[in-house]
N, C-alpha and C positions, 0 to 999 in steps of 0.2 A: 419450305424453310431451313429445310437441312442445307440444301444447297446454297443458300442465302449465308449459314450459318463460315459453314466451308468458303468464300469465296471470302467471305470479312474475314475470321480470324485466323486462314489458313494461306491462305494465296490476299489478302489487304491490298483487294483487288479496289478496291476507292483510295490507293495511296496514286498521285500524281507519277508517270513514265517523264523520269529523264530522253530527251532526246541525245544523248554519250552514251561511250561507250569503251566498257573499260579494260584488260585482261589482268590478272593477280599470276600468283608465285608462291605459296604459301610452308612454312614447312614452322613445327612445333619439336620444342626440345622437354624430354621426361625424365627427374631426377629421379634416382634412388637413395635412399636415405638408411645409411649408414646401420642405424637402429633395427630398421626393419627389417637388415640382410640380418643383424646377428639375432634376431627374433626368431627369422624362418629356420636360422643352422640347430640355433635348439629345439624349437623346435622337430625339427629331420629327426636328432637327438633321443630325444626322448622317441621317436613316436617307430626310432630304425635301429635305436642302439646307439654307443659310440662308435663302433667304430662309421659309421653314416657322412657324408663327406658329400655337401650343398657347395655348388658353386654357382655363379652369376655369369648369365649369358647373354648376349645387349642386340646377336640379330635373328630372334626379335630376344626381346627381353625375358628371359627368364631365369627359372630355378630351376635348378639339374643336380637330382641326390640319387648317390650315387651308393649301393655297400659290396663292396669289391668291386669288378666288372660289368656287375647288374645294376642296370638301372630305372630304381623303381620308384620312386614320383617324378614329375614335372610339370610344373605349372608354373602362368604367369609374374611374373616380378613386381615386386610393389614398388609402387611411382605416385611422384607425385606434378604436375603438369608442372612447369619452370616458365620459358617464354616461349610465343610467337615470331617468327623471324621472316621478313622476303620482299615482297613491291608490288604497289597498283600502279598502273599506270593508266593515265585516261584520257577522253580528249573527246574534240565530234569524229564522228563516223567517218573514217578513214583514215583519221591525223589525232591517234594516241602518240601523246608527244610531253604531258605533264607525268611523273617519273616520281614514287613515294617509298623510299626504301622505310622499312619499320624492324627494330627490334622492341618489342611490348615485354613485360614481366605483369603477370595482372596482380602479384600481391602487393609492389610497389614501385612509384614513378619513376623514371630515369632521369639523369641530372641533367639541368636547362641545358639548352644551345651543345647537344651531344651535335656529335656531325662524325661521320665514317662509321656507321656502325646498324645493320653489317655491312659490312664491306663493300664494293664492286663487287674485289676477286672473287667472295664470297659466295656472293649471287651470282654470280656466272660458273664461278664451280658447284650448284647445287643446284643451279634451277638452267644450267645452257643448253642441254636436251630440251626442255619443255616449251622455252623460249626460244624466242627470233636474237640472233645479235648484238640486233640492231639498240634494244630495249636496257642494254647494260656499255654505251656509251657513254656515260655518265663520270664526272671525278665524286669521290667523296662529300668534297664539299659543297655539291650541287645541292646539298638536302641535311635542313638541321631540323635538329627534334623540337621544339619552342615548348609550348603550358602543356600542360600535365595536369590530368587530376585523376583520382581514387574515389572509388565506391567501395563503400560498407554494408554490407547485409541492412543496419540497421534506418538505412538512407530512406530504405523502396518498401516495407511496410511491410501490408501484408499478402503483394504481388509477390518480393524482393520471398519471400517467407514458402509459397507456394512453390518455386525456383527451386529453395532450396541453393539460392544464392552466393555465393562465398566471396568474390572479391571480383573485382576489374580494376584495369587502367587505360582513361585514354587520352591521348598526348592529339598534338598539333601538329604534323612537320611541314616544312616547307622548300619546297622546290622552289630553286633559283637558276636551273638550266633553261631549255627552250620553254617557253611560256609558263610563266612561275605560276607559281599557284600556290594553294593552303589544301589538306589533308587533315581531319579528327581523325584517328585512326584506336579504334579502341581496341580492348581485349576482354571478355569480362567471361567466369566463370561459375556455372552451377551443379544440382545435381540433382534434375527436378524430370529426368529421362524415367521410361520411355514416353511418357504423354506431355512432355515439353519439345519436342522435337519436330514433329511440322507446324509448331505454331512464330520460328525464331523468326518468320519475319515480322511480327507486330510484335512479341518481346525486341530484338533490335530497335525497332525504330521506336520502343518506347524507350529505351536506353539512349540508344542516339540523344534524345532530343534532349531527356536530363543532362547528360556529360553537356550539351551545345549548352544552356544554360548555364552551367559552374564555367564554361571557358567563357561565357557572355560578362560572368560576375566578377570577372578578374581583370573586367575593362579593359582586355584588350582588344584593338581593331585593326582590319577588318575580322567581320564572324571569316569561318572554313571555307572556300569554295567547293569542298566534297566531302563527303564524311565515310566514312570504314565500319562495319562493328563486326568482329567474331565471338564467336556464342559455342563454347565447350563445352558440350554437358558429359557425366561423370566424369572429372578430368585426375583425380586421382587416380587414377593406376596409368600401366604401359600400355600405348596404342593411344594415345587420345587422339591421333591425325584427325582418323576416321569418325569423328565422332562433332567434328569444325563443322561448323556453316560460317558463310562469309557475305554481307550485302552492302549495296553500295550505294550511296545514295548521290546528288545533288544539292547541294543547301543554298536553297531560294533568299534572294536579299533581306525577303519579313521571314528565314528564319527558319522556312518549315520543308519539309520532307520531298524528294522528288526520287523517288524509286529509277537504281541505271542496269539495264536487263545485262 
């Protein structure tokens, strides 16, 4: 029974598998609020005296407090997840042709019809050492962000409360280059770790199904060809990259999902 439960809830073994391949590259950004920084500065002065000097370093994001030349405390900088950006490339085995660049803020939907964000230049500079140069041979106008929907905790009911779901944005990105197609890409934030992390496959399938239904309700045709869910746990901190899980799907004609390994 334990093995069956793990297969069902963790590995989602009964979900259909697609005969497709994909590669992706993703990065995240974290914003540090001035008010949080100011509170940290005051807290260190209270703790160590008026001579305490607290500075913010970004690589990695951390607060360092010194009294004179001595470091008296070092701690992770307070952060808030800002956005995820990158690209998915998907297609038949040996023919990865459809490219979907994206930049999504899970707190709000981007402008309709946005092009060139992130730009090819940004993607090449950021991921050029990770991916082959062939994946960056396109024009900024080849991809367009179309319909977007946002999710709030109130929409997800009991399960959303268990996940401590915060917010999510799912957008349809159209690719107009070689092998035209569309992909629903979503970024969702939850604070249910550590228990939720093993179940990200099932959680992402559930969130993606809801997002597809919401997009379909906008009366836009046809349905996306593919979908991707980026789930981030414990997002309100620096270093959220390490807790991001990405799951990619083929969207079949009956609106069901098939997992892309």
